[in-house]
N, C-alpha and C positions, 0 to 999 in steps of 0.2 A: 520443512518444518524445523530443522536443526537451527537454521539461521533465526527463525522467529523466536524459538525458546532462548537463543543467546540474547536477543534484544529485549525480551520480556523479563526485565530484571527483577521485578517484584513477584514474578511467578503466578500472576493472577490469570493467565491465559489470554491476555489481550495486550495491545500496545496503546499506551496513553500518549499524550502529547510530547512529554520528555522522551519516552521511549522511541516514538516515531522520529523526533528530532535527531536522536542518536542514529537511527537507521540511515536517514537522509545524509547526515554529516559523514558517516562511514562510506557512503556512495559518492561523496562529493557533490551532493544535489541540494544541500540546505541553502535556502535563500533567506526566509524570514519565518517568524512565528505564525504570520498570517498564512503562508503557504502550508505549513504544517496543519493548521486549523482546516484549511480548504480540503486538504488530502483526507483528513480524518472524516470531515463531513461527507465527502464523496464516497468513502468506503463504509462508513458506519450504517449498516442496513438496520440494525435493531434501535438506533438512536440513544445508545448509552454513553456516547462521547469517546468511545475507545474502538479499536479495530481488533476484532477476534480473528484467529487463524482462519476460520470458515469464511469470514467476509473478505479477507485478503485473497484466499484461494479462488472465491467466486469472481472477484475482480480479474485476477490474473488469467483465469480460464474463460473469461467471457468472450464471446465471438462478436466481430464488428457487424454493424448493420449493413444490409445490402447497399444502401445509398450513402455509404460513409464517404467522407472526403479523403483525399491522399494522406493529409496530416493524421487523420484518425487511424488509418491503416498503418502508418508507421508507428503510432503509439501502441497499437495492438501488437505489432511486432516486437517492440520494446518490452511489453508486459510479458510475452511468451519467452523472451530471452531471460528475463528475470525470474520467471516462475520457479525455476529450479533452485534459486538462491534462498528462497523461504520455504 
């Protein structure tokens, strides 16, 4: 949660596109604004165009489906590794 608050620069309890861009840049993962939009869309459970801490936590704690492909399992492992960062 500490890192989430650090990147929530306007203090509204969510990460908007600019804040998410800063998160990705800090992790050397930023590629494009389209990437940021896709990430937000994938995490934004309530459809407000932002990512709340709960939405991010749900994503990071999600379990892979039983029939997942090896790439998806690697993605799940990466999520778990970064879970403590936020």
